TORVO-538054 format. One record per residue (C-alpha): residue number from 1; residue in three letters; z, y, x. Coordinates in Angstrom, 1 decimal. Layout:
N
n_res_Z_Y_X
NUM_ALA_Z_Y_X
...
END
This chain:
254
n_res_Z_Y_X
1_MET_99.6_51.6_28.7
2_GLY_98.6_52.2_32.6
3_ILE_99.8_54.9_34.9
4_ILE_98.0_56.5_37.7
5_ILE_99.2_54.9_41.0
6_ASP_98.8_55.6_44.7
7_GLU_97.2_59.0_44.1
8_PRO_98.1_60.5_47.5
9_ASP_96.2_57.6_49.2
10_ASN_93.3_58.0_46.7
11_VAL_92.9_61.7_47.4
12_ASP_93.0_61.2_51.3
13_LEU_90.0_58.6_50.8
14_GLN_88.2_60.9_48.7
15_GLY_88.8_63.5_51.3
16_GLU_87.6_61.5_54.2
17_MET_84.6_60.0_52.5
18_ALA_83.6_63.7_51.5
19_VAL_84.0_64.9_55.2
20_LEU_82.0_61.7_56.4
21_ALA_79.3_62.3_54.0
22_THR_79.0_66.1_55.0
23_SER_78.9_65.0_58.6
24_ARG_75.9_62.7_58.0
25_SER_74.3_65.1_55.8
26_ASP_74.3_67.5_58.7
27_ALA_73.0_65.0_61.2
28_TYR_70.1_64.1_59.0
29_ALA_69.5_67.9_58.6
30_PHE_69.1_68.1_62.2
31_PHE_66.7_65.4_62.7
32_ALA_64.6_66.7_59.6
33_ASN_64.3_70.0_61.2
34_ILE_63.3_68.7_64.5
35_PHE_60.4_67.0_62.7
36_ASN_59.6_69.3_60.2
37_GLN_59.8_72.5_61.9
38_LEU_58.1_74.3_65.0
39_PRO_60.3_75.4_67.6
40_ASP_60.6_79.1_67.9
41_ASP_62.8_81.6_70.2
42_SER_65.7_81.2_68.3
43_PHE_65.7_77.3_68.6
44_VAL_65.3_77.8_72.4
45_GLN_68.1_80.3_72.5
46_SER_70.5_77.8_70.7
47_MET_69.5_75.1_73.1
48_ARG_70.4_77.2_76.1
49_SER_74.0_78.0_74.7
50_PHE_74.7_74.6_73.0
51_ASN_76.2_72.1_75.0
52_LEU_75.1_68.5_73.8
53_GLU_77.7_66.9_75.8
54_ASP_80.1_67.8_72.9
55_TRP_78.1_65.1_70.9
56_LEU_79.8_62.6_73.3
57_THR_83.3_63.7_72.7
58_SER_83.0_64.0_68.9
59_TYR_82.4_60.3_68.5
60_SER_84.6_57.4_69.6
61_GLU_83.1_54.9_71.7
62_ASP_82.7_52.4_68.8
63_ASP_81.0_55.3_66.7
64_PHE_78.4_56.5_69.3
65_SER_76.3_53.8_70.2
66_GLY_74.6_53.2_73.7
67_ILE_71.0_54.3_72.4
68_MET_72.5_57.7_70.9
69_ARG_74.4_58.3_74.3
70_GLU_71.2_57.9_76.3
71_GLY_69.6_60.2_73.8
72_VAL_72.1_62.9_74.2
73_LEU_72.2_62.8_77.9
74_LEU_68.1_63.3_78.0
75_ILE_68.5_66.3_75.9
76_GLN_71.2_67.9_78.1
77_ASP_69.0_67.1_81.1
78_TYR_66.3_68.9_79.5
79_VAL_68.6_71.7_78.4
80_ASN_69.9_72.1_82.1
81_SER_66.3_72.2_83.3
82_ILE_65.3_75.2_81.2
83_GLN_68.3_77.4_81.6
84_ASP_66.2_80.0_84.0
85_ILE_62.7_79.3_82.4
86_PRO_61.1_82.1_80.4
87_SER_61.3_81.4_76.7
88_GLU_57.5_81.6_76.3
89_THR_57.0_78.9_78.9
90_VAL_59.4_76.7_77.0
91_LEU_57.8_77.0_73.7
92_THR_54.5_76.3_75.3
93_GLU_55.6_73.1_76.7
94_LEU_57.4_72.0_73.6
95_ALA_54.5_72.9_71.5
96_LYS_52.2_70.6_73.5
97_ASP_54.3_67.6_73.8
98_ARG_55.2_68.0_69.9
99_THR_51.4_68.1_68.9
100_ARG_50.7_65.1_70.9
101_LEU_53.7_63.1_69.6
102_LEU_53.5_64.1_65.8
103_ARG_49.8_65.0_64.9
104_GLY_47.9_62.2_65.8
105_ILE_45.1_64.2_66.7
106_MET_42.9_61.4_68.1
107_ARG_43.3_57.8_69.4
108_GLY_44.8_57.7_73.0
109_TYR_46.2_61.0_72.7
110_GLY_49.7_60.2_71.9
111_PRO_51.2_57.7_69.5
112_PRO_49.9_57.1_66.0
113_PRO_51.6_59.9_63.9
114_PRO_54.9_59.3_62.4
115_TYR_54.0_58.2_58.8
116_GLU_55.4_55.1_57.1
117_PHE_52.1_53.7_56.2
118_VAL_50.9_53.9_59.6
119_TYR_53.7_51.7_61.2
120_ALA_54.8_49.5_58.0
121_GLY_51.2_47.9_58.8
122_TYR_49.6_48.6_55.1
123_LYS_45.8_48.6_54.8
124_GLU_44.6_52.0_53.4
125_ALA_44.3_50.9_49.5
126_GLU_48.0_49.6_50.1
127_ALA_49.1_52.8_51.7
128_ILE_48.3_54.5_48.5
129_LYS_50.5_52.2_46.7
130_GLU_53.3_52.8_49.2
131_ASN_53.1_56.5_49.2
132_LYS_53.9_56.0_45.5
133_GLN_57.0_53.9_45.9
134_VAL_58.2_56.7_48.3
135_ARG_57.7_59.4_45.4
136_GLN_59.3_56.9_43.0
137_ALA_62.4_56.7_45.3
138_TYR_62.6_60.4_45.4
139_ALA_62.2_60.9_41.9
140_ALA_64.9_58.3_41.0
141_ALA_67.3_60.5_43.0
142_GLY_66.2_63.8_41.0
143_VAL_64.2_65.2_43.7
144_LYS_60.5_65.6_44.8
145_VAL_58.5_67.2_47.6
146_LEU_57.8_70.9_46.9
147_GLU_54.2_71.7_46.5
148_GLU_54.1_74.2_49.2
149_VAL_55.1_71.5_51.7
150_LYS_52.2_70.3_53.2
151_LEU_53.5_67.0_54.3
152_SER_53.0_63.5_53.0
153_PRO_56.2_61.9_51.3
154_ASP_56.0_59.1_54.0
155_TYR_56.2_61.5_56.9
156_ILE_59.2_61.1_59.1
157_GLY_60.5_64.4_58.4
158_VAL_60.3_64.3_54.9
159_GLU_62.2_60.8_54.7
160_LEU_64.9_62.2_57.0
161_ASP_65.5_65.2_54.7
162_PHE_65.7_62.9_51.6
163_MET_68.4_61.2_53.4
164_ARG_70.0_64.7_54.1
165_TYR_69.8_65.4_50.5
166_VAL_71.3_62.1_48.9
167_THR_74.1_62.5_51.6
168_GLN_74.8_65.9_50.7
169_ALA_74.7_64.9_47.0
170_GLU_77.3_62.2_47.9
171_ALA_79.6_64.7_49.6
172_GLN_79.6_66.8_46.6
173_ALA_80.4_63.9_44.2
174_TRP_83.6_62.8_46.5
175_SER_84.5_66.6_46.6
176_GLU_84.6_66.7_43.0
177_GLY_86.1_63.4_42.3
178_CYS_83.1_61.9_40.8
179_PHE_83.4_58.4_42.1
180_GLU_80.7_56.8_40.0
181_LYS_78.1_59.5_41.3
182_ALA_79.2_58.8_45.0
183_HIS_78.6_55.1_44.7
184_GLU_75.4_55.8_43.1
185_MET_74.4_58.0_45.9
186_LEU_75.5_55.6_48.5
187_GLN_73.4_52.9_46.6
188_LYS_70.4_55.0_46.9
189_GLN_70.9_55.7_50.6
190_HIS_71.3_52.1_51.2
191_ALA_68.2_51.2_49.5
192_PHE_66.3_53.9_50.9
193_LEU_67.2_52.9_54.5
194_GLN_66.5_49.2_54.0
195_ASP_63.2_49.7_52.1
196_HIS_61.8_52.3_54.1
197_ILE_63.2_54.1_57.0
198_VAL_64.5_50.8_59.3
199_SER_61.3_49.0_58.2
200_TRP_59.1_51.5_60.3
201_MET_60.9_54.3_61.9
202_PRO_62.3_52.7_65.0
203_LYS_58.8_51.4_65.8
204_TYR_57.4_54.8_65.9
205_LEU_60.4_56.2_67.6
206_GLU_60.1_53.6_70.4
207_GLU_56.4_54.7_71.0
208_MET_57.4_58.3_70.7
209_PHE_60.0_57.6_73.7
210_LYS_57.2_56.1_75.5
211_GLU_54.7_58.8_75.1
212_ALA_56.9_61.7_75.3
213_ARG_56.5_64.0_78.6
214_LEU_59.7_66.0_78.2
215_ASP_63.0_64.7_78.1
216_PHE_64.0_66.7_75.1
217_TYR_61.7_64.7_72.9
218_ARG_62.6_61.6_74.7
219_GLY_66.2_61.9_74.0
220_ILE_65.3_63.0_70.3
221_ALA_63.6_59.8_70.1
222_LYS_66.6_57.5_71.4
223_LEU_69.1_59.9_69.4
224_THR_67.2_59.4_65.9
225_MET_66.6_55.8_66.5
226_GLY_70.4_55.0_67.3
227_PHE_71.5_57.2_64.4
228_VAL_69.5_55.7_61.8
229_LEU_70.0_52.0_62.9
230_ASP_73.8_52.9_63.1
231_ASP_73.9_54.6_59.7
232_ASN_72.0_51.6_58.1
233_GLU_74.8_49.3_59.2
234_LYS_77.6_51.7_58.4
235_VAL_76.5_52.5_54.7
236_ILE_77.3_49.1_53.9
237_GLU_81.0_49.9_54.9
238_TYR_80.7_53.0_52.9
239_LEU_79.4_51.2_49.8
240_LYS_82.7_48.9_49.8
241_GLU_85.0_51.7_50.2
242_ALA_83.2_53.6_47.3
243_GLU_83.3_50.4_45.1
244_THR_86.9_49.7_45.9
245_ASN_87.8_53.3_45.1
246_GLU_86.1_53.2_41.8
247_ALA_87.4_50.0_40.7
248_GLU_91.1_51.0_41.6
249_THR_90.5_54.4_39.6
250_ASN_89.5_52.6_36.8
251_GLU_92.3_50.3_36.8
252_ALA_94.6_53.2_36.9
253_PHE_93.5_54.2_33.5
254_VAL_93.6_50.8_31.7
END
């Protein structure tokens, strides 16, 4: 009969992975909110008081890519520039640039809107099929876009919010010691990043960076791009950790 071995190391790894997944979920929530929510007065006030240079010290040089660093510095420049500007003025300029970048009002006025089917190169009939594929990915994870949300499932903010959900579910699984569930959520993250996000989002974010008139949105474009590309690479490492942890746990009960 087998016995449980190396329990302290197992617990340490479990805790580290839970913290990591929570941090990733918070980051995805931040990006999703930027694309899904209109800036308001509280948003402006939080920008004035939050020192985004803290992002630079919360990551090691290896963890914080050059693209993300560039994005943070651009956002910090914008935050510094609005300290003495009335909130109403800041909100107006943010709203104007956001409309140009996200709404796709007309050709030549900002980039094409941030929907997967637009940047993945599908024809109209194939776009409908792709929309179903995105919904199927959501359904497989046990979630659906709320009916009151008037956004297409392949909109950038919705896809980022889905990643917020599955990373949050992973964090909870680690916290509860459900290693198989954590592994499953990581597999879903990896598949969604590969099949959807990295196939089109960097293309849009590059256009967003070129078209943005404010350093805030130029910085958001760089920061988002750097994060999703980095996460796409690192999730493979997280999967290996989960697989090893699950195998060791199963062996302990042989």
